N, C-alpha and C positions, 0 to 999 in steps of 0.2 A: 504494500500500500504506500502511496505517496505521503511524504511528510507534509504536515499542515502548518501554515504560518499565518498569523494575523499581523498586518502591517498598519499601524496607526500613522496617519499622515501620508498614506500611500498614494494620494492623488497630488502630492506636492512635488517640488523640485527634486530633492534627494530621494524621497520615498518612492516616487514613480520609477526611478532607475533601479531602486532596490527590488521593487516588485518584478521588474523585467529580469533581473539577475536570478531571483528565486525561480521564476518560471523556466528560465533557460537551464537551471540545475535540476529541474524535475519536481519542484515543490508544488503543492496545491496552495494557492494564495487567496486570502480574503483581505479587503482593504476597509479600514474604518477612517473616515475623514469628515470634518464638518464643512469642508469646501470654503472656509474663510480665506484661505490662500491657495489651496489646491484646486485643480480643475478635473471634473469628471472625465473630460476628454483625454486626460493623461493616464487614465486607468485602462490597461489593455482589455480588449474585447474578451468576454467570458469570465472575467474576474469579478466576483461579487463585491459591490460597494455598499457599505452601510454608512449612511449619512447621519452622523451625530457627533456631539461634543464629547471629548474624553472625560468631562466631569459628570456626564449623565449616567442615570441608572442603566440605560440601554447599553452604553459602552461597557460598563462593568459586567452586565449580564451576558453580553456577547462574548467576552473573553472567558467567562465562567462556563458557558454552555457550548462553546464551539468545538471542543475536542482538539484544540490546537497543541502542537508540540512546542512551538516557539511563538512568543510574543515579541514582535520587533517594533519598538516604540520610537516614532519620529514626529508625532504630533506635538507641537510646541509653539510658544511665543518666542520669536527669534530676534527681536529688535532690541539691541542694547539701549538705544535712546528711549524707547518706550519703557523699558524696565527702570531707567533712572527717573523718569517722570511719573510712572505708575508702578512702584514696586509691589504693591498689594495685588494688582492685576496680573503682573508677571508671576508672582508666587501662586496665585489661584490656579493658573493654567499649568505652569511647569512643575509645581509641587503637588497641589491637591489633585489635579487631573491625572498625574502620573500615579499617585498613590491609589486613586480610584481604580485604574486598570490593573494595578498590581494586586489589589484585593481580588479582582476577578481571576487573575492568573493563579492565585493561591487556591481559590475554590474550584478552578477548572482543571487542576492537575497539570498545568503547563510545565514542561521540562526545563526550558531555558528562556530568559528574557534578555534581549539585546537592546541596549539603551543608547541613544544618540546623546553623548555628552559633548563637551567642547574643550579641547586643549588650548584653544585660543583665548579662553577666559578663566578657566579654573585655576591656572597657575599665577594669574595676575601678571605683574612685571617681573619675570624670573631673573635670577642671578646667573644662571647657566643657560647658554644657547648652543646647540639645540637642547631642549628641555626634556628630561626623562620623566617617566611616570612617578618616580619616588620624590620628585621635587616638592617643596612646600606648596600648599594650596593657599593662595592669597588673592581671591577674586576681588576686583575693584568695582564691579557693577552688580546690581541686584540680579541681573541675568546670570552672571557667573556664579553667584551664590545659589541660585535656584538649580543650576546644573549640578553643582557640587552636592547640594542637598539631595537631589535625585539619586546620585551615586550612593549616598549613605542609606537612603530608603531601599534602594535595590539590594544592597548587601544585607541589611537588617531583615527586611521582609522575606528575602530569599532564604535566610536561615530559619525564619519562623514558619514559612509556608512550604519549603522543600524544593524550590526551583533554583537553578543556577543563574546568576546574573553576570552579564558581560557589559562593561561600559566602554564604548568606543569614543575616544577623545579626538574629535576631528580638528584638523587645521582648517584653513579657509577653503571651503569646497566651491568649485566652480565648474561650469559646463552648461550644455544645452538645457533649456527650460528654466533657467535661473531668472527670477523676476528682476528686471532692471529698475523697478520702483522700490525694491527692498533695500533697506540700509545695509543688510548683511552681504549684499551681492556686489561689491565694488568692481569686480572684474566685468560682470554683466553690465553694470552701469557705464563703465568706461567704453566697452565695445559698442553698446547701443548708441551712446552719445556721439562717438566718433563716426559711426556709420551714418548718423543724422547730421554730421558737420556741426556739432555743438561743442562748446568748450567743456573741459573736464574740471570739476571742482576738487581742489586739494585742501583738506582740512589740516591745520597746523603747518609744519614746514615740509611735509611730504617725505620726511626721512623715517617715519614709523614703518616697521617691517612686518610682514606676514609670510606665512608658509602656505602656498597655494597647491591644493591637491584636486585631481580630477574626480568628478562625480562618478564616472565609470569605475575608477579604482576604489572609491568608497563603497559602491554597491557590491563589488566583489568581496571586500573585507567583511561586509555584513553576512554574506552567505557562508564564508569561511568561519566566522565567529559563531554561527549557529550550530556547527558540528564539531568544532575543535575540541580536543581533549584538554581540559583545564586542570590545574593543580587543586589541592585541597586546602591551601592556605586561606585563613580568614582575615588576613591583613587587607586593609582597604584597597590598596593598589594592586593586589594580586591578580585580579581579573579585569583590570583596566588597560587599554591599549591605545597608544597614540597612532592615529591614522593620518599620515603626513609624508612629506618628502624630505624634511630636514634642511631645506634650503630657504634662507631669508631673502625676501625681495622687498625693497622699499616701494612706497606708493609712487614715487617719481620713476623708479625703474619699471614699475607696472605700466605707467602711462607711456613710457618709451616703447615697451614691448607691444602694447596694444596698437600703437601707431605703426610699428614695423609690420605687424601682421595684417592690419587693415590697409596699409599703404597710404596713410594720412598723417599729417603733422599735427599733433595735439596742441591746442591752445589751452593753457592752464589758468584757472582762476583760483587764487589763494584765499582761503577763508580761515576764520578762527578755529582753533582746536576744539574738539568735542569732549564734554565731560564723560568720564568713565572709560575712555579709550586707552588701551595699553600701548606702550611705545615699541616694544620688540616682541616678536613671537616666531619661533620655529621649533619643531618638535622632533625629538629623537624617535625614530621608527624601528629601532633594532629589536625591541621586544615583540612587536607584531610579526616581524619576520621569523623570529625564533619559535614562537608559540603557534601563531595562526598560519604561518607559511605565506604571509602577505608581503608584497613589495609593490610600490607604485610602478605602473607600466606605461602610463600615458605621459609624454613629456609636456612641459609647460606650453611650448609653442603649439604642439598638437592640440592641446586642450583649447587654446585661444582660437585656433582655426575652426575646430568643431563648433565652438560657441558662435563664431562669426557666421558660419554657414547656416546654423540653425536660425539666427536672427534674419538672415537674408531669405531663407525659405518661408519664414513666418510673415515677412513683410510684403 
């Protein structure tokens, strides 16, 4: 019998790619999404879509009664600026909503929960670059706090309910279907604006760095994390994995790269730095390679080209 997985947020940017990766690996997939950001059109034909909020009774009951082997949790509030302005709203979705579906996982006998965490925020401004999983956790935004809290709930409730929890700490994910209106999608924003001959807004001095990883590589990591043999350690970081390239790129370097791929010269508009934004981020990916057998395969320029081609096909 095919293994069964429920992907929350499976109609969204990252989630829809994960759904496709599970299908390609022979899994039976169900999607749960409230469509606040996701699109029903991004759910592959034949995949059941349950439209509800992760805080709802229906969401909890769906996980509890669906006979799923794996719960893959990607439904979330993803905007750092929103979390700074509305920390209670961020916590309501990212903590209360996650706990709600974890309760369902416990009642439904789910074997493993794969949780989308964020290596770009849980470490805060780290002392060591690339940053490993054991680094101190010092989030500087409510969004980062909610992701770290989610990891703790994953570990604690897994111990109480009997499921294994895996936290994937993403770097900055980019690729086709990324919303150019989303604050989290700077690569998508830059590509879409250059293709429309619009200037690029740079917040702060543009020297802040990020680690950009392809959404296709991220999707593959999720499938691997669903079956990988994990250790028995109860330490917080034992089942957390950075999904990243380990390469730092500044915002100014990103603007240059996008200009190179699109064949256009970017015009930069400098604006004030944003509160809650970290200065440097790149993640050590060696643990994911050793335990999950995962390595990034899509180069940075290949990812930019695929994103550009997607925008052109959509336009």
